[in-house]
N, C-alpha and C positions, 0 to 999 in steps of 0.2 A: 503492499498501499502506499502511496505516497504519504510522505511529510506533512502536507498541508490538509487531509483529509482531517485530523484532530487538531482541535482549537488550544488545545493545553498543551506549555512547553515538557517536551519527555525527553529522557535520554535513550538511545538508540532501544537498550533492551525493554523501556517501558512502552515505547512505540509498536513491537514486536508482540508485546504481553496484549498491549490494546486491539492488537488486529486478531489477536487469538482468540479473544471476547468476542470480538464482532462475526470473527467465522462462526463460532460459536452459535449464536443468536440466528446466523442465515441457517446454520443446517438444520439446528433443532426447531427452529420456530417457524422457518421457512418465510423470515420476512428479506425484503430486499437489502443488501449491504448499505445501501445510503439510510434507512431507516437506523440499522443498527448502529452504525456510525454517529447518526445524530442523537441517538439514548447515550453513547458513552459522553459525546460530547455534552450533551444536558446536563448529565449527570455530576460531570467530574470538571464542571467549566467553573473557572477562576483557580483552578489546582494546577500545579506543575508536579511532576515526576520526574525530579533532577537527581535521582537516585537509584540505582539499581538494585539498594537494601529496603525501597517505599515496602509502608506497609502494603499495598495492593498486591504484593508477591505471597502475600502468606493466605492467602487464597488460591483455589484452582480456576482456571477460565468461566468454569462451568457457572460455580458459585456466582460471579458478576454477571454474569448472562442472566442467569433467575432471577436475580435480584433488579435488575434494569430493566427486565421484560414482565416480571410478575409481581414487582415490587416487594417494600418491607419484609413481608409476611415470610416470603420466599429465605430470607436470612435462616430463620429459626425452624424450617422445615426439613425433615428428611431428604437430601438431595435426589434419593432414588423416589421420592414421595409423587402418587399421579396427580398429575395439574393439567389433566384434559378439561375437567370444569371449571377452570381457573380463568378469570380475564385477565386480561394483560391490562396493566397500566397504560396509558395513551402516551402515543409517540408524541414528541415537539410539535407544538403547530408548525405549520407549512413556513411560515415568516419567521422563523427562530433561526438564526444564527448558529444552531448547532447544525443546520442541515449543511453539507457542505460539497456534498457530492448531489 
């Protein structure tokens, strides 16, 4: 992915990790890449990932994908929980600067 897709400053390792989160959302939830990137940008707007030791790396990409797609309740659920009946949180508004693709 291009470095301009994410709005937050990040070291290369963090950008790769954000790519992994976006790819997971695309694969598991069937959403477009543009929406996955917009969800990431909105969630971490104003944040910077300037170290490869950032706390973001303490969770797997699937954890963050679930959180960004299903909301805060997904943090406390078993990672293998059936979420087929859950409603995703709305994507950022189309006029949001989070949409970079």
